[in-house]
C-alpha positions, 0 to 999 in steps of 0.5 A, spaced: 500 500 500 502 506 498 504 511 504 500 517 503 501 522 509 498 529 506 491 529 502 487 536 501 480 534 501 473 538 500 467 537 505 460 539 505 455 538 510 448 537 509 443 542 508 437 543 513 430 541 510 425 546 509 419 547 513 412 545 510 406 549 509 400 545 510 393 545 513 389 540 516 383 538 512 378 533 515 371 531 513 367 536 518 373 540 520 373 545 515 378 550 518 383 545 522 389 550 522 396 549 520 399 542 520 406 543 517 412 540 520 419 542 521 424 540 516 430 535 518 437 537 520 443 536 515 448 531 516 455 533 519 462 531 517 466 528 522 473 525 522 474 519 526 481 516 528 482 509 526 487 504 529 487 500 523 489 505 518 496 507 517 496 512 510 491 517 507 491 513 501 484 513 501 483 520 500 488 521 494 483 520 488 476 522 492 477 528 495 470 531 495 465 529 500 458 531 502 453 529 508 446 527 507 441 533 506 435 533 511 428 532 508 423 537 508 417 537 513 411 534 511 403 535 513 400 532 519 405 535 523 410 530 521 418 533 521 423 531 515 428 526 517 435 528 519 440 527 514 445 522 516 452 524 518 458 523 514 464 519 518 470 519 514 476 514 517 483 517 518 489 514 521 491 515 528 496 521 528 492 526 523 492 533 524 486 537 520 488 544 518 483 549 514 486 550 508 484 557 507 487 560 513 492 554 516 488 554 522 489 547 526 482 545 527 484 539 531 489 533 532 486 526 532 491 522 537 487 516 540 483 511 536 476 512 536 477 520 537 472 524 533 472 531 530 466 535 527 469 539 521 463 541 518 456 542 522 450 540 518 445 546 516 439 547 521 432 545 519 427 550 517 420 551 520 413 549 518 407 554 518 405 550 525 411 554 528 408 561 526 401 560 529 399 565 534 392 568 537 392 573 532 395 569 526 390 563 526 392 561 519 399 562 518 402 561 511 409 563 513 415 557 513 423 558 513 428 554 509 433 550 512 440 553 512 446 551 508 451 546 511 458 548 512 463 548 506 470 547 508 477 546 504 481 541 509 488 539 509 490 532 512 497 531 515 499 524 518 504 525 523 506 518 526 505 517 533 512 515 536 516 516 542 523 516 539 525 518 532 531 516 528 535 521 524 541 520 520 544 520 513 542 514 508 545 508 510 547 510 517 544 504 520 537 506 522 533 501 519 538 496 521 537 498 528 529 498 528 530 491 525 534 489 531 530 492 537 523 491 534 519 486 530 519 491 524 522 489 518 524 495 513 528 494 507 535 494 508 540 494 503 547 496 501 545 502 497 542 509 499 535 511 500 533 504 501 528 507 506 523 511 502 517 512 507 517 512 515 517 505 519 514 504 526 517 499 530 515 497 537 520 495 542 518 490 547 523 490 553 518 486 558 511 486 560 508 493 560 515 495 558 515 498 551 516 504 547 515 506 539 521 507 535 520 511 528 525 510 522 524 516 517 528 516 510 535 519 511 537 526 510 543 529 506 546 536 505 541 540 502 535 537 504 532 543 506 532 545 499 529 539 496 536 535 495 535 527 496 528 526 499 527 533 502 525 534 508 517 532 508 518 526 512 521 530 518 515 532 520 513 525 523 519 527 528 515 533 531 511 528 535 517 524 538 520 526 545 527 523 543 531 524 537 537 518 536 542 521 531 545 515 528 552 517 526 556 512 521 563 511 523 565 508 517 561 511 511 561 507 505 563 513 500 569 515 505 566 521 507 568 524 514 563 522 520 564 529 523 562 533 517 556 528 516 554 530 523 554 537 522 551 537 516 545 533 519 545 538 525 544 544 520 539 541 516 535 540 522 536 547 524 534 549 517 527 545 518 525 547 525 529 551 530 524 548 536 526 541 533 533 542 533 533 544 540 529 537 542 532 532 547 537 528 542 542 523 543 548 521 539 549 514 537 555 512 534 554 506 529 558 500 526 563 500 532 565 493 530 568 495 524 573 500 527 578 499 533 577 502 540 582 507 538 579 509 532 572 509 535 575 514 541 578 519 536 572 520 532 568 520 538 572 526 541 572 529 534 565 529 534 564 532 541 569 537 540 566 539 533 559 539 536 560 542 543 556 536 545 554 535 552 548 530 551 549 522 552 553 518 547 552 511 545 556 506 541 553 500 538 553 496 532 546 495 530 548 489 525 550 485 531 546 488 536 552 490 541 550 496 545 543 496 543 540 493 549 543 498 554 541 503 549 533 501 549 533 500 557 536 507 557 531 510 552 525 507 556 527 509 563 528 516 560 521 516 557 518 513 564 521 519 567 518 524 563 511 521 563 512 521 571 514 528 571 508 530 567 503 526 572 506 530 578 506 537 574 501 538 569 504 544 567 510 540 564 504 536 559 502 543 557 509 545 555 510 539 552 504 540 547 505 547 546 512 545 544 510 540 539 505 545 536 510 550 535 514 544 531 509 542 527 507 549 525 515 550 523 514 544 519 508 546 515 511 553 514 518 550 511 515 545 507 510 550 504 516 555 503 519 549 499 513 548 495 512 555 493 520 555 491 519 549 487 512 552 483 516 559 482 522 555 479 517 551 475 513 557 472 520 560 470 522 554 466 515 554 463 515 561 461 522 560 458 519 554 454 514 558 452 518 564 449 523 559 446 516 556 442 514 563 440 521 565 438 521 558 433 514 560 431 517 567 429 523 564 425 518 559 421 514 565 419 520 569 417 523 563 413 516 562 409 517 570 407 524 569 405 523 563 401 516 564 398 517 563 391 
């Protein structure tokens, strides 16, 4: 199944049914009075998080959705039937954004959570509603109101506790395969990971966390190089980033410069995300001697002025991965316990995540606009070239016409 993490859709709530103009007519009751019923309310459009979905591919081709209209009222004081609500299933972790003003309407982060995005129209009133002591035979009704019409943008951000960050072939997919049941593709060439992958790391009964592997970054990713930065938004929900450093790159590049380039790309993408808690994980230590690993490690610490945790592992052999996972779990449990004791920390965490997501949207939108502008210039140049060719053809016809 194709992984789709963004989808623009249009939703229209149902229109309310109009009120009925009717009078009671029965034998021997010549003036029975008004008996027009009200219309039915229009159906609303509701988004619901579904744990069985992991992509927005269902909204790739069908993008317009409308709820059912309410039925008009009927005689004998019978109300019209209410329009059925339209419930659209989306993956857990979907952010709903108003495409017209970029307002975030809601975040669906738990299975079964619902968000009403378009309110159905209110029903119209039948003429019975307008009867009074001075107006015994009203001929007045009201139409149903229109339902809300919105253009939405759905953005899926995977829910994970830990996110893996690094260059292609740094060993991110190998690590997630080693510590979880996830089986992402692993090969000896760059960009084997084309879409994010999730893995549940199970350390024991009731001791687990979720790890996310996103496609690797390269220098210039914030300008669209490689796979760009579109998948970095999946890291905005994580609590901890693991920066995997390949100590022996296949292309012979410098691990220190590679690490600095990833740090710059992350900062260009989101200043808030770049300041997120991050651990350095030196991978492929089994391919180097202890002295070589120590030298590279010290160079990294000096270049980054690093004061955070540093781990040395071999994702392929599993060396050091158990201790890494145990420390990650302890960190996550400590963070959750602090938020339970001080709810203000939870509010701060949510505010930080919201800021990261805002910066991510702005950066991705900026990159898209730049691409569109560049494509527009190329198209204009091509059009000008075509026009020039046409002019030359016409001139040649004039010159060589017998």
